C-alpha positions, -999 to +999 in steps of 0.1 A: -519-460-013-512-458+024-477-445+017-490-418-006-514-406+020-487-406+046-465-383+024-494-359+022-498-360+059-462-354+065-462-324+041-492-309+060-473-313+093-443-295+078-465-267+067-480-263+102-446-250+112-456-218+097-479-210+126-455-215+155-455-190+183-458-182+220-492-173+236-497-137+247-514-130+280-546-110+277-548-116+240-576-127+217-572-161+202-590-172+171-592-206+154-585-203+117-590-231+092-565-233+063-563-252+031-528-260+019-521-266-018-496-294-022-470-292-050-473-311-083-445-333-094-453-368-081-453-397-105-460-434-104-489-457-099-498-441-065-492-405-075-529-399-081-535-408-044-517-377-032-544-351-027-542-317-044-550-300-011-547-307+026-570-292+053-552-278+083-579-269+108-581-249+140-548-231+139-547-207+168-539-172+158-535-149+188-534-111+187-531-087+217-542-052+209-533-024+232-552-002+239-587-013+230-604+010+224-578+032+208-581+069+200-577+082+164-542+098+161-527+077+188-506+046+186-520+011+185-497-017+196-503-054+186-485-087+194-492-113+168-486-149+179-496-183+166-490-215+186-467-243+177-486-276+168-482-310+185-464-329+158-468-362+175-505-361+171-503-354+133-483-382+117-497-417+112-476-448+116-468-460+080-444-487+090-415-472+071-394-441+075-405-409+058-370-395+055-361-358+059-382-329+047-364-297+039-379-262+037-359-234+022-380-206+037-413-199+054-432-168+046-461-155+066-480-127+050-501-106+074-525-081+057-526-047+073-562-035+081-579-003+072-579+022+100-542+025+105-517+047+087-495+022+067-466+047+065-464+048+103-462+010+108-431-002+126-424-038+135-400-059+155-397-095+166-397-108+202-373-126+205-353-118+174-332-147+163-310-142+132-331-166+112-363-145+115-372-111+100-402-089+095-407-062+068-436-042+055-445-046+018-471-021+009-503-032+027-488-064+042-463-075+067-440-104+057-424-125+084-397-148+069-381-178+086-348-187+068-313-196+079-287-170+073-262-198+064-259-198+026-276-228+010-290-241+043-326-253+047-348-261+076-348-298+082-377-319+095-375-354+108-410-368+111-397-403+120-390-396+156-414-389+185-419-360+187-407-349+153-377-327+152-375-294+133-341-277+132-326-246+116-289-238+111-283-208+133-247-205+122-224-227+101-227-262+116-248-251+145-283-264+144-310-254+169-345-266+174-371-245+156-399-248+181-414-213+179-420-184+156-412-150+172-440-128+183-445-099+159-447-065+176-466-040+155-470-003+162-491+021+140-509+054+142-547+051+140-564+071+113-598+055+111-630+072+120-642+073+155-666+045+163-653+022+136-632-009+141-598-021+130-603-056+118-573-079+115-576-107+090-557-140+091-523-144+075-515-165+045-487-190+047-462-204+022-432-227+024-407-237-003-406-275+003-378-298-009-386-335-006-373-364-027-385-400-023-387-429-048-404-463-043-398-482-076-429-486-097-451-471-071-443-434-066-416-408-071-417-375-053-393-348-066-401-315-050-373-289-055-381-258-033-416-256-047-442-232-032-467-248-009-492-221+000-517-223+028-547-200+024-573-193+051-606-208+042-622-174+050-598-146+042-623-121+056-624-139+090-617-114+118-590-126+141-592-095+163-612-063+162-600-031+178-625-004+184-616+031+175-628+051+204-653+080+203-639+103+230-660+132+240-665+156+269-690+181+282-677+212+300-696+237+321-685+269+339-701+283+370-692+311+394-700+317+430-702+355+432-728+374+412-711+407+421-677+417+436-657+449+441-622+455+429-598+435+450-623+408+458-621+372+445-643+355+419-645+318+425-652+296+394-659+259+390-652+241+357-670+207+355-655+184+329-677+153+322-664+123+302-692+115+278-671+092+256-660+056+257-624+060+268-607+077+297-596+113+291-560+122+299-538+153+296-567+175+306-561+212+306-585+238+319-580+276+315-602+306+324-585+337+310-568+357+338-577+331+364-556+307+383-569+271+381-561+240+401-545+211+383-570+187+367-568+150+375-544+129+355-573+108+341-611+113+339-628+079+337-657+072+314-691+086+328-674+106+355-670+143+361-640+162+374-645+196+390-616+221+387-616+253+408-603+286+394-600+320+410-596+356+398-590+387+418-611+415+403-590+445+390-598+480+379-599+469+343-627+445+351-651+471+363-685+466+348-698+432+335-669+408+337-676+378+314-655+347+311-657+312+296-634+282+302-613+265+276-609+227+281-588+203+262-576+167+265-552+144+247-581+125+232-606+153+222-607+185+203-606+217+224-639+229+238-651+262+251-679+265+278-707+289+278-698+322+295-708+335+329-708+371+340-700+388+373-707+425+381-675+442+392-678+475+409-651+500+418-640+503+454-652+536+469-626+548+494-627+583+510-595+594+526-590+624+549-556+637+560-546+667+580-516+690+580-503+723+591-493+735+556-509+733+522-479+713+509-481+689+539-469+668+554-503+653+561-512+629+589-537+601+585-534+595+547-543+559+539-559+554+573-596+551+573-617+557+604-652+565+613-642+579+647-615+602+657-582+584+662-548+599+673-532+593+640-557+615+623-556+643+648-534+674+645-530+695+676-518+731+679-517+760+704-534+793+698-530+826+716-559+848+728-574+866+698-552+846+673-561+822+645-546+788+638-547+774+602-550+737+593-553+720+559-576+690+553-566+669+523-596+651+507-584+621+487-600+596+464-583+562+473-609+543+453-608+529+418-630+554+399-639+590+397-660+599+427-675+630+444-671+635+482-694+651+507-675+672+534-691+679+568-675+699+596-686+696+633-672+719+660-669+707+696-653+721+727-652+752+748-670+785+738-650+814+725-638+799+693-648+804+657-642+779+629-642+787+592-637+765+560-623+776+526-619+757+494-587+754+474-594+787+457-599+805+490-637+807+487-654+806+521-675+774+522-682+774+560-720+773+558-721+744+534-695+724+553-712+729+586-745+719+569-729+688+554-739+699+519-705+708+505-693+685+477-659+680+462-670+670+427-656+645+402-623+637+419-604+612+398-590+580+414-558+588+433-564+626+432-566+649+462-578+684+469-570+706+500-595+725+521-584+752+546-597+752+581-591+782+605-598+782+642-598+816+659-596+820+697-618+850+706-609+874+734-635+857+754-618+823+752-604+809+784-567+800+789-563+763+788-595+756+771-597+737+738-618+734+707-621+708+679-630+710+642-639+674+631-641+670+593-658+640+578-653+630+542-678+606+526-680+590+491-710+602+472-713+568+456-711+548+489-721+562+522-701+535+540-668+548+525-660+575+551-631+590+569-627+616+597-598+639+608-596+664+636-580+698+640-575+705+677-564+738+694-556+747+729-556+783+743-523+794+756 
């Protein structure tokens, strides 16, 4: 009876080869209990003492899942390892030699879990000896351990301490079989956010060859027969990977409630990570604005603030409304609520002065509220003669505007100043009163007024007289410019 039990123990040890491996740092290790179904085919008085099944408890299955949590649509990587057992502690001392066990092949069948796209599964072994392979068969991975030498089998000698297990790596070259390669698995996640990817324990099977006869007592004649090992709880979870629920909250604010054309609107886009995984690949855009680069990663429960700027243009005049578009590698695109800024046209009055109606004019593009040399035109005038000047009124703003024109005379007595519009109509009274208006002048347009200064016969040689013309925007009293026509009596 002791010998029959010892045979069963030896077979169980051989089967434990199925779960060899190297531990993976940072991995989840789960103890899995298996029941192995021993082959039929033993005869003799003691044959009935060979149990139908053998319990193999506390086999360590280790899985490292990266990342955890993982985002739907992204890649999940796993390293599947199982440790190699201590054979010395498994075999009892039966007083006689067991002899050699042979295993044609070992198959580990790892079920693939829901939550990954089976068609995207790729696998490799680390390391990858020629006697190990991994393939996908529908919803399972199959890891096979088998010599590539035709007709060769794995051989196990349980009669030494520790037991030796060898595989023929090439013809006549035997190497210790003391590990099963780590299975590297990659797959695209397609499960629902917030759910889990639950990996179940693998099933194991070996084709065992063992022949032993003790006359009258027992005969064992196993010829490459299946010896399956099934987890006691096939639904046991050996590792659970959370499918993340990434989310964000985005908000847009602006600093300026109102600007003029040419001024800058400053925006701030706040991106808050409200999910359970870091946000990467963040993009932030406010139409027609320039935005700073977002951070490479936004941690859970933190907020990133991204500054954006826009220089107001003519086309923005009125209520300028914008929202921000935010996207990350982990979330769907999001659009913030909108904010509005009032954009007003620049009001710019431009006065220039020349000696001819066709110019050239001095002082164009120069804006002054007091007389400056660049906007003063000087001329001599004889006794009793008239000197003519032209004042060009220009709209250098961004929108149609009307302009008030006011003329002020200063200097010696004996001079008379008159003002005429472009059609030659005398507008002197209105100009001197400051009530004359150049109406509805389009942006960029100009109109010429004529100014005459006459030196009366009573004027004194060497004396001078000025005609100062001030142009002011009707829409903005601060938009003003002044030019001077200056004569000297010869």
